[in-house]
N, C-alpha and C positions, 0 to 999 in steps of 0.2 A: 052582348059580347064585347063591343067596343068600350063600354063603361067599366066592365070587370077587368078588361085588359089594361085600361088606364089606371085603375086602382092598384092592380098588381105592379105596374111600372112605378107607381108612386111609393109602394112599400119596398120594392126591390132596391138594392144598393147600386142604382144606375147613375153614374156620375154625370152623364149627359143630361138626364132629366132633372137632376138636382141643380145642375148649373143653369138649366133653363128657368126653373122656378126662381132660383137665386137672382138670375138676371132680370126676370120680370119684376120681382120685388125691388131689386136694385134700381130698375128703370124708374119706378115710382119715386123712390127716394131721391134719385138723381134729378128728376123733374122738380121735386120740391126743393132740392138744394139749389138748383139753378135759379128758381124763382126767388128763393131766400137770399141768395148771393146778390142777385140784381137789385133786390129791394133794399137790403141792409148794407150793401157794400159801401155806399157813400157815407152812411151814418156811422158805420163801425170802424171805418179806416182810421180816423183820428184816434178813437178810443184804443184801438189795437196798437197804434204807434206808441201811445202813452204807456200802455201796459208793457210793451216791449222795452221801452226806455227804462221804466222802473225795474223790470226784471233784469235788464242788463246791468243796471247800477247795483242791484242786489247781488248779482253774481260776482261783479267786480269787487264789491266790498268784501264778500266772503272769501273769494279765491285769492285776491291780490293783497288783502290787508289782514283779515281775521286769521286765516290759516298760516301765512308766513309769520305773523306776530307770535302765534302759539309755538311754531317751530323755533323762532328766535329765543323765546323764553326757555325752551328745553335745552337748546345748544348752549345758552349762557350758563345754565346749571351744569351741563356736561363739562364746559370749560373749567369751571371751578373744581369739579370732582374728578377730572381726568387724571389717571395714575402716572402717566409718563409724558416726557417732553414731546415726543413725536405725536402722541394722541392729542395733546393740548394744542399743538401747532395746527393739526387738521381741523379741530373744532373751532379754533380761533379764526381760521380762514373762512369757515362756514358762517360764523357770526358776522364777519365783515361783509360777506356776500349778501346775507339776508338783510343786514342794515341798509345796504345800498339799494336793494330791491324795494324795501319799504319806504325809503326816502322818495323814490320815484313814484310809487303807487299813491302815497298820501298827497304828494304834490298834484298829481293828475286828478285825484278825488276833489281837492280843494278848487282846482280850476273849473271843474264841471259843475260845482255847487252854485246855487243861487238862492237869494232870499233867506228864509229861515235856515235852509240847509247849509248856506255859506257860513252862517254864524257857528253851526255845529262843526263844520269842517275846520274852522279856525281853532275852535277849542281842541279838536282832535290833533291838529298840527302842533299846538302848544304842548299838549300832553305827550305827544310822540317825541318832541324835541327834548323834553325833560327825561324821558325814558332812554333816549339815545345817549344823552350825556351820562346817565347812570351806567350804561353798558360800557361807554368809553372809559369811565372811571374804574369800572371793574377790570377791564383789560389792562389798564395801567397798573392796578394793584397786582395782578397776576404776573405781569412782566417784572415787577419789583420783588416777586417771591412772597407776597403777603396773601397767601391762599385763604387763611382764616378770615382776614378782613374782607376779602373779595366775597367769600361765602356769606358773611353777615350782610354785606351790601345787597347782594342778589336776593336773599331771603327776607330782608327787612324792608328797606325803602323800595327795592325793586318790586317786591310783591304788591306793595300799595300802589305804586305808579302803574304796574301792569293791570291791577284791578280798575284803576281810573280809566285806562285805555279801553278795557273790556266794557265798562259801563257806557262810555261814549259810543262805541261801536254797536252795542246792544240797542241803545236808544235810536241810532240811525237805522239799524236793521228793522226795528219795530215800526218806525214811521214809513219806511219804504214798503214793508209788507202791508201796512194799513192802506196806503194809497193804492197799491196794486189790487187789493180786494175791492176797493170802491170802484175802480175803473172796470174791473171784471164784472161786477154786479150791474154796472151801467150798460155794458155790452150785452149781457144776458137780457136785460129789460128791453132793449131795442130789438133783440131777436124775437122775443115772445110777441112783441107788438106787431111784427110783420109776418108772423107764422101763418095766420089765416089766409093772407094774400098769397103766400107761397104755396099753400096747399091747393088752391084753385088752379094755379098755373101748373103744378106738378101733375094733377089728374089729366090735364089736357095733353101732356106729353107722354103719359104712361104707355099708351098703345105703341107709340113709335119706339120707345125704349124696349118694350117687350119683344118686338120684331127683331130689333138689333141684338137682343140677348140671345134669341134662337140662333142667329147667325154666328154669334160669338161662341155658342156652346159647341158647335162642331169644330171650331178652331182650337178649342180648349180640351175637349174630351180625349182626342187622340194623344197629344203629348202627356196628358195626365195618366192615360192607360199605360203608355210606355214607361213613364216614371214609376207607376205602381209596380210594373213588372221588375224594374231595376231594384226597387226597394224590397220586393219579395226575395230576389236572389241574394241581396245583401243580408236579409234576415236569415236566410238558409246557410250563411257562412261564406258565400262567394264574394270575397272582398275585391275581386278583380272585375266585377260587373260594371259596365259602362253606364254612366248616369246621363240620360238625354236632356235636351231642352235647357242646358245651362247657359246658352247664349241669349235666351229670351230676356227682354227687359221688364217683363211684367211679374205678377205674383208667382206664376208657374216657374219662371226663370229663377226667381229668388228661392222658391222651394227646392228646385233642382240643385241650386248651388248649396243650399242647406244640407240636402242629402249627400252632395259631394263632400261637404265638410264632415258629415257623419261618417262617410266611408273612410276618409283620411284619418279621422280620429280612431275609428275601429282598427285601421291598419296600424296606427301608432300604439294603440293598446295591445295589439297582438305582438308588435315588436317589443314593447316593454315587458309583456308577459314572457316572451322568449328570453329577453335579457335577464329578467328576474329568475327564470328557471336556470339559466346558465350561471348567474351569480350564486344561486342557492347550491347548484352542483359544485361550483368552485369552492364555496364556503364549506360544503361537506368534505370535499377532498382535502382542503386545508386543515379542517378539524381532524381528519383521519391522520394527516401527517403529524400534527401537533401531538395527538394522542399516542402515536406509534413510534415517533422518532426517539432514538436513544439519547439525544441531547436534552439537557435540562432547559425548559422554557417556562417563564413565569411572567405574570402581569401584576401591576400594582397601581393604586391611585396616585395622583400627583404628590401626596404627602408620604408615599412609600408604604402603604398598607396593602397586603396581598389580596388579590381578587381571583387569581387563577394560577395553578401549577399543573403541569402535565404528569402522566404516570411515571415518566423517567425520573422526575424530581422526587415523587413519593418513594420510589425504590431506592434512590441514591441517599436521601437523608433519613429514610426510615420513618416518615410521618405521612399520614394521609391528608387529603385536602381539607377535611373538616377541622383537623387539628391546627392547620396553619392559616385558616381564614382570619384576616385582619392582622396577621403577623407583620411586624415592621422589618425593614431591610436589615437593621442592625442585628436582628435575631438569627439571621442566616449565615453570618460571617464571623470569623475570629476578629479580635480587636484590630489587628494590623490591616486586614482586608476591609473592615468597616471604614477605617480612616481613609483608605484609598477610594472606596466607592463614594463616600459622602463628600470628600474634598476635591476629588479629581473627576470621577466618572459622572456623577449627577450634574454638576455644573456644565459639563460638556454636552450632555444629553438635553438639558433644559434650554441650552442656547441653540438647539437645533442640530447639533452634531451627533455623531455616532462614536461612542467610546469603546475601545477594545484594549483589553489588558488581561493580566493574570491575577486572580484572587484565589480565595479558598472558600469552600462551603463547610458548615458544621453539621454533622449528622446528629441524630437523636442522642447518641451516647457521647457526643463531644469530640468525635474524631474529625480532624481537618482533612478535606479532600481538595487537592489542588485542581483548579479549573481555569480554562480560558474563557473569558466572559466578554459579552457584547451588551451594551446598555444604550437604549435610544428612547426618545419620547414621541408621543402622538399628539398632534395639534388639531384644533377645530378650525373653522373658516375664519374666526376672529383672532387666531394665533394663540389661543389659550391652550395650555396643556390639559389633555383629557385622561391620559394614562401613560404609564411607563412600562416598557417591555425589556426583558433580558433573555439572552440565549447563552447557555454555559455548556462546556464540554469537559468531561473528566479527563485530565491529562496525567493521571497517576502513572500510567504505563510510560508516557513520554518522559516524565520526571525520573522514573526509575531507569529508563534507558539512558537519560542524560547522565545520571549518577554512574551507571555502568561504563558509559563512554569516558567519563572523567577518570574513573578508576582504571580503565584499560589504558587511557593515555598516560596516567601516572605510572602504571606498571610498565608500560612500554618505555617510558622515559627512564624509570629505575633500571629496567633491564639493559637499556642502552648504556646508561652510566655504569652499571655493573660490568657490562662487556668491555667498556673502555678501561675501567679500572683493572679488569682481569687481564686484558692485553698488555696494559702497562706493567702490571705486576709480573705476568708471565715472562715478558721480555726481560725484566730485571732478574727474575728468579732463574731463568734459563741462561741468560748471558753471563751472569756472575760466575757460576760454577764452570760453564764452558770455557770462559776466558782463563779461569784458574787451571783447568785441565790442559788446555792448549799451551798455555805459557809454561807450566811446570813440566809437561811432557817434552817440550822443545829443549828446556834446560837439561833434562836427563838425556835426551837423544844426542844433543851436541856436546855432552860432557863439559858444560860450561863451568862446573865446580871442580873440575879435575877428578881426583880419586876420592873425594869426600863421600864415602859410601853412606854414612849416617845421614847426611843432608839429603842425598838422593832418596834414601828410605823414607825420610820425613815428607819429601815432595810426593813420593808414591802414595804415602798414607793420605796426604791432602787430596791427591787425585781420587783415591778410593772414597773419601768422604764426599767430595763434590759429586762423584758418580752416584753415591748413595742418595744424596739430596735430589739429583735429577730423577733417580728411580722412584723416590717418594712422590715427586710431582707427577710423573707419568702414571704411577699407580692410582693417585688421587683422581686424575682425569679419567682413567679407565674405569675405576669403581663408580664414579659419578655417572659415566656414560652407561654402564650396565644397569645401574639402579634406575635411571630415568627411562631406559628402554625396557625395564621389567625383566632383564635377563640374569639378575643376580639370584642364584639359588642357594637356599640355606640347607645346612646339614646339621640339624639339631641333635645334641647328645648331652648327657649329664655332665656338668662342669663344676669344678671346685672354684667357686666365685672368689673366695678369699685368696687362693693361690694366684689366680690370674691377676687380681688387683696388685698383689705383691710383685709379680714378675713385670707387670707394666710399669710400676713405679721404679723398679731397678733399671728398666730400659731408658727412662728419661732422666736418671740421676746424672749421667754425663753432661746433660744440658743444664741441670739445676746447680751442680756444685760450683762451676766457675762464677756464677752470679750470686753465690751465697744463699741460695734458696733452699729452705728445709722442706723435706717431704715427710708427711705423716700418713701411714696406711693402717686402716683397721681391717685385719684379716679375718675377723669373725663374721662370716656371712653364710647363709644357706646355699645349698647347691641350686644350680639353675639349668633348665633344659633350653639350650641355645646353641647357635653356631659358634664354635670356638674362635674361628678367624674373625667373624663379625664382632663378637664380644670384645676380643682383644683390640680390634680397630676402634670400637666405640670408646673404650677406656683410654687407649693411647691418644686418640684425638682430643679428648677432654683434658687429659693430663698435659699433653703438649701445649695446648692453648693456655692452660693455667700457668705452666712454667714460663711460657713466652711473655706473659703479661703480668706476672707476679711482681716483677721489679727487683732491684738489687736488695738482698737481705730479706726478701719476702718469704711467704710460707704458702705451701700447697698441701691440702689434706684430701684423702680419698677414703670413702667407707661405704658400707652397704647396710641397710636395715629394712625390716618389714614395716609396711604401713598398716593403718587400722583396717584397710580393706584386704590385707593379705598380699599386696603387691610387694615387689622387691625394688627399692629405690637405691641406686648407686649415685652418690653425690660427690662431686669434685669442687672444692672451694679454693679460691686464690685471693690474695691480698692486693690485686692489681688496681688499675685506675677505674674499673667498673664500666658499666654500659648504661647509657641513658634509657629511660623507660620507653621513649619513642622508638629506640633502635632495637629493642629486644626481639621483636618479631622479624625485623629486616635482616638481622645477622644470621638468621637460620636459613636464608635463601642463598643459592649458589653465588659466589663471587662478591658477597656483601661483607662489609666491615662497619663497625660503629665509628662515629666521628672521633670519640676519645681514642680509639685504637688506631685510627688513621693518622691522628696527630701525635701518637706516641713514638717512641724510638724503635718499636718492634713492628715494622710494617711488612716483614717478609711473610710469605705464604700466599696461597691462591685464594683464600676465602672459601674453600670447599669443605674444610674439616667439619664444621657444625652441620652443614647441609647433608654431607654423607652420613654423619652420625644420626641425624633425624630420620633419614631414609632407612637406615639399618634398624632403628628402633621401630619404625612403622612396619617393616617386614616381620618383626617379632611381636606385633600387636601391642607395642608399647608406645611410650611418649617421651619426649625430651623437653624439659622445662629449664628456663633461665630465670634466675633471681639476681638482680643487681641494681646498683645505684652508683652514680658518679662519685669516685673517691672512697667507696666502701667495698670494693672487690666484687667478685662474681661467684655464684654457685650454680653449676650445671648439674641437673639431676636427670639420670636415665631411669625410667620407671618401667620394669617388666611386669606383665600381668600375673596375677596370682596363679593362673594355670601353668605357668612355666617355673614356678618355685617348687622345689622337690624336697620331701622328707625322705628318711631312710627307706621306707617301704616302697615309695615311688621310684627311688633310685634303683632298687633291686628289680622292680617290674620292668623298668625301661631297659636295664642291662640284659634281662632275660629276652626281651623282644629283639634286642640288637643281636644277641647270640643266635 
């Protein structure tokens, strides 16, 4: 039973038993080692010192001379090839630093050399001095701006001198390695010679070490069991499990500290995994924003070729991503915007800034879309540009609103100027007849002319005319007020258009005759279904304006004719100063006059006549047109729609309905 139990314990994963066996075997080995150390210590000490010395010199040669020399070679080439002054200054400082380090290292190597090694160290010192002079010459060439000559120096003579240095160091390294091998072989031979003696002594002490191993097993198995439990919890994911025995100075302590490092690494991996998950979530959110934002977003290579556009860009320019892959910046903008991007935006972005301004995008059909654009660059850790990004926003509505605001401002300014002119004109138009009425009525009241009845009658007639003029002004204002308020009601009836034209011409003859203005009237015109008062006012307003501006000895003609569309066009033409094309639309607004007419000798009037006429024509579903040019007179045409032009049958039908 005891034998089988012992066998089962040997097969079972019992750490205590394993440590006991291990300690027993270790005790034998330790006994042999003690004997071996006692026997060979004296004989091996000197050999080991020599091996250490050779090894130290080998390490010194490799770390202090060979490796720095290689880095010096690389930095010398980098100095010649560096693209900018700042980079060359950095590399030049590194070359100077390495040169100083190698000076000290080679000097120490030469001081420590003796015999044949001293001769090789002297040759190394000579080759290094020549190579150092070449580096100094190369730096002088670079400072003089002779980069090409410096490059030839480094790759020509520099390569040969560097090869000579490498050859000397290779030779020295080979000799050191050979000596180290010989010393090592000597030490091994001494060890083998004393092995048999050591074995005898080791057997003698094995029993004592076995007993000590059993004692040690108990002191080891418990912390190992605790450490195993901690490792199990860590394997199950419990990263907060406490690791025991970390304070021990033996192998178990080192193992415990290793497990502690594993736990910390696992915690770090978990933290990194969480950060990665968070970063991936943030990336997903950012991509969702890029794909769903209404702003135009694009990315390009440093040379300006498209690598990404979002759906808003596809929708705005009418092209999908595949169609714009590799497209250059110039292909997205009109010429003027391209010039601004290439010469203003990109230099700012490549210098590390953020450019903001207004440009325009070209759609697939060539339409320009105004945009507010931001351009910036992305840089890597070395400061090199890795990509360009842009964000654009369609500002068509903003531009449209700006235009509307400018138009509204201009209209407000025009309205204010018209109001000012109206007030000035009205003050003159009202004051002049009122002064005449007051003055002449006072003369009549006070009988200042005695019994001159004819003169009093003339003054009374002048008072009547001034009152009539005031009545016309008031009527114009009232008509304009009713028209703008939509309270002007039409009473359409069949009218003899030719008779009305003739009668209106007769009414303005008293104004035309004193100025020698001739009036021509074409009375052949079809009948019209219109408001008689409104029609008379339209014709009288046009005739009054024409007579006012025709000038001394001028001519005014009025006539009516059917157009190709069947409309009736009543045209009034004068030989006056005319109206500039830029003022044709303006004079149709209330209180407005053209510059030519403002500067003429006929400035009386409110400026409401044409505005009232156009409103009356609108009520009749018609239009008012002006055709004029400075110095060529003016033709005002009132066009009534074909539906208001009557033939005889239509006249009888309208008359029947009226009855």
